C-alpha positions as CSV (number, residue, x, y, z in Angstrom):
1,M,37.5,97.9,118.3
2,R,38.3,94.8,116.3
3,I,41.0,95.0,113.6
4,N,41.2,92.2,111.0
5,G,39.5,89.6,113.1
6,S,41.6,90.3,116.2
7,A,40.6,91.6,119.7
8,S,42.4,94.2,121.8
9,P,43.7,93.3,125.2
10,E,40.7,95.1,126.8
11,Q,38.3,93.0,124.7
12,L,40.1,89.8,125.5
13,A,39.8,90.7,129.2
14,I,36.0,91.2,128.8
15,L,35.6,87.9,127.0
16,H,37.6,86.1,129.6
17,Q,35.6,87.7,132.4
18,I,32.2,86.9,130.9
19,F,33.3,83.3,130.2
20,N,34.6,82.8,133.8
21,E,31.5,84.3,135.3
22,R,29.2,82.2,133.2
23,C,31.2,79.0,133.9
24,R,31.1,79.6,137.7
25,A,27.4,80.5,137.7
26,A,26.5,77.3,135.7
27,G,29.0,75.0,137.5
28,I,30.8,74.3,134.2
29,G,34.3,73.1,134.6
30,P,37.2,72.4,132.2
31,G,36.7,69.3,130.1
32,Q,32.9,69.4,130.3
33,P,31.1,69.7,126.9
34,D,29.4,72.9,127.9
35,H,32.8,74.5,128.6
36,E,33.7,74.6,124.9
37,T,30.1,75.3,123.9
38,L,30.0,78.4,126.0
39,A,33.4,79.6,124.7
40,L,32.2,79.1,121.1
41,R,28.9,81.0,121.8
42,I,30.7,84.0,123.4
43,M,33.2,84.1,120.5
44,S,30.4,83.8,117.9
45,L,28.6,86.8,119.6
46,F,31.8,88.8,119.7
47,E,32.5,88.1,116.0
48,S,29.0,89.1,115.0
49,G,29.5,92.6,116.6
50,V,28.3,92.0,120.2
51,Q,31.4,93.4,122.0
52,T,30.7,95.2,125.3
53,A,30.3,93.2,128.5
54,E,26.7,94.4,128.9
55,E,25.8,93.4,125.3
56,L,27.4,90.0,125.7
57,K,25.6,89.3,129.0
58,D,22.3,90.5,127.5
59,A,22.8,88.3,124.4
60,L,23.7,85.2,126.5
61,D,20.7,85.8,128.7
62,A,18.4,86.2,125.7
63,R,19.7,82.9,124.3
64,H,19.3,81.1,127.6
65,A,15.7,82.4,128.0
66,A,14.7,81.3,124.6
């Protein structure tokens, strides 16, 4: 549960896991433009209420398929 724009340690772990998985799968490394773009996309989804790992993965997949 988010409180005043913050994330719990569990939520941060989920965000970190999803980010790392997606970077590995796409071959995105630090310093590449897509690295920051992906991080911003994940945070945007999270801030809009998409918070579970499954919801985040589904939303990222839907965005990629579009």
